[in-house]
ChimeraX commands (.cxc) that place a marker at each C-alpha (Angstrom):
marker #1 position 0.00,0.00,0.00 radius 0.5
marker #1 position 2.90,2.31,0.67 radius 0.5
marker #1 position 4.11,1.98,-2.94 radius 0.5
marker #1 position 0.60,2.60,-4.28 radius 0.5
marker #1 position 0.34,5.70,-2.12 radius 0.5
marker #1 position 3.68,7.03,-3.34 radius 0.5
marker #1 position 2.99,6.31,-7.02 radius 0.5
marker #1 position -0.49,7.82,-6.89 radius 0.5
marker #1 position 0.83,10.91,-5.09 radius 0.5
marker #1 position 3.52,11.42,-7.73 radius 0.5
marker #1 position 1.02,10.85,-10.54 radius 0.5
marker #1 position -1.40,13.33,-9.01 radius 0.5
marker #1 position 1.35,15.92,-8.53 radius 0.5
marker #1 position 2.55,15.60,-12.13 radius 0.5
marker #1 position -1.03,15.78,-13.37 radius 0.5
marker #1 position -1.64,18.99,-11.44 radius 0.5
marker #1 position 1.61,20.45,-12.79 radius 0.5
marker #1 position 0.59,19.59,-16.35 radius 0.5
marker #1 position -2.85,21.11,-15.79 radius 0.5
marker #1 position -1.28,24.30,-14.37 radius 0.5
marker #1 position 1.21,24.57,-17.22 radius 0.5
marker #1 position -1.59,24.04,-19.73 radius 0.5
marker #1 position -3.63,26.83,-18.18 radius 0.5
marker #1 position -0.76,29.30,-17.90 radius 0.5
marker #1 position 2.00,28.73,-20.41 radius 0.5
marker #1 position 0.67,26.89,-23.43 radius 0.5
marker #1 position -2.82,25.72,-24.34 radius 0.5
marker #1 position -3.34,21.97,-24.44 radius 0.5
marker #1 position -5.60,20.25,-26.96 radius 0.5
marker #1 position -9.01,19.15,-25.77 radius 0.5
marker #1 position -8.15,15.45,-25.73 radius 0.5
marker #1 position -5.07,16.11,-23.54 radius 0.5
marker #1 position -7.12,18.07,-21.00 radius 0.5
marker #1 position -9.73,15.30,-20.84 radius 0.5
marker #1 position -7.10,12.56,-20.52 radius 0.5
marker #1 position -5.35,14.53,-17.80 radius 0.5
marker #1 position -8.64,14.84,-15.94 radius 0.5
marker #1 position -9.22,11.09,-16.10 radius 0.5
marker #1 position -5.70,10.40,-14.86 radius 0.5
marker #1 position -6.16,12.95,-12.07 radius 0.5
marker #1 position -9.41,11.31,-10.92 radius 0.5
marker #1 position -7.88,7.83,-10.97 radius 0.5
marker #1 position -4.82,8.98,-9.05 radius 0.5
marker #1 position -6.99,10.71,-6.46 radius 0.5
marker #1 position -9.09,7.57,-5.97 radius 0.5
marker #1 position -5.98,5.40,-5.59 radius 0.5
marker #1 position -4.43,7.87,-3.15 radius 0.5
marker #1 position -7.54,7.96,-0.97 radius 0.5
marker #1 position -7.88,4.16,-1.05 radius 0.5
marker #1 position -4.26,3.52,-0.07 radius 0.5
marker #1 position -4.26,6.18,2.65 radius 0.5
marker #1 position -7.45,4.87,4.27 radius 0.5
marker #1 position -6.22,1.27,4.01 radius 0.5
marker #1 position -2.93,2.19,5.72 radius 0.5
marker #1 position -4.73,4.09,8.49 radius 0.5
marker #1 position -7.03,1.12,9.15 radius 0.5
marker #1 position -4.07,-1.27,9.14 radius 0.5
marker #1 position -2.15,0.87,11.66 radius 0.5
marker #1 position -5.09,1.26,14.05 radius 0.5
marker link #1:1,2 radius 0.2
marker link #1:2,3 radius 0.2
marker link #1:3,4 radius 0.2
marker link #1:4,5 radius 0.2
marker link #1:5,6 radius 0.2
marker link #1:6,7 radius 0.2
marker link #1:7,8 radius 0.2
marker link #1:8,9 radius 0.2
marker link #1:9,10 radius 0.2
marker link #1:10,11 radius 0.2
marker link #1:11,12 radius 0.2
marker link #1:12,13 radius 0.2
marker link #1:13,14 radius 0.2
marker link #1:14,15 radius 0.2
marker link #1:15,16 radius 0.2
marker link #1:16,17 radius 0.2
marker link #1:17,18 radius 0.2
marker link #1:18,19 radius 0.2
marker link #1:19,20 radius 0.2
marker link #1:20,21 radius 0.2
marker link #1:21,22 radius 0.2
marker link #1:22,23 radius 0.2
marker link #1:23,24 radius 0.2
marker link #1:24,25 radius 0.2
marker link #1:25,26 radius 0.2
marker link #1:26,27 radius 0.2
marker link #1:27,28 radius 0.2
marker link #1:28,29 radius 0.2
marker link #1:29,30 radius 0.2
marker link #1:30,31 radius 0.2
marker link #1:31,32 radius 0.2
marker link #1:32,33 radius 0.2
marker link #1:33,34 radius 0.2
marker link #1:34,35 radius 0.2
marker link #1:35,36 radius 0.2
marker link #1:36,37 radius 0.2
marker link #1:37,38 radius 0.2
marker link #1:38,39 radius 0.2
marker link #1:39,40 radius 0.2
marker link #1:40,41 radius 0.2
marker link #1:41,42 radius 0.2
marker link #1:42,43 radius 0.2
marker link #1:43,44 radius 0.2
marker link #1:44,45 radius 0.2
marker link #1:45,46 radius 0.2
marker link #1:46,47 radius 0.2
marker link #1:47,48 radius 0.2
marker link #1:48,49 radius 0.2
marker link #1:49,50 radius 0.2
marker link #1:50,51 radius 0.2
marker link #1:51,52 radius 0.2
marker link #1:52,53 radius 0.2
marker link #1:53,54 radius 0.2
marker link #1:54,55 radius 0.2
marker link #1:55,56 radius 0.2
marker link #1:56,57 radius 0.2
marker link #1:57,58 radius 0.2
marker link #1:58,59 radius 0.2
view
């Protein structure tokens, strides 16, 4: 679970950086924005799942 948490956190961080760069520096095509949103949602779900699972395991 620790690896899943780390990978999903890094994926979410890179997705947010790409979204920020797309909003500020250069416009992204529509398909890239949609794909980034899907990746962001999946990474958020995996991060929440792994964090809750680790908290339950440590209790």
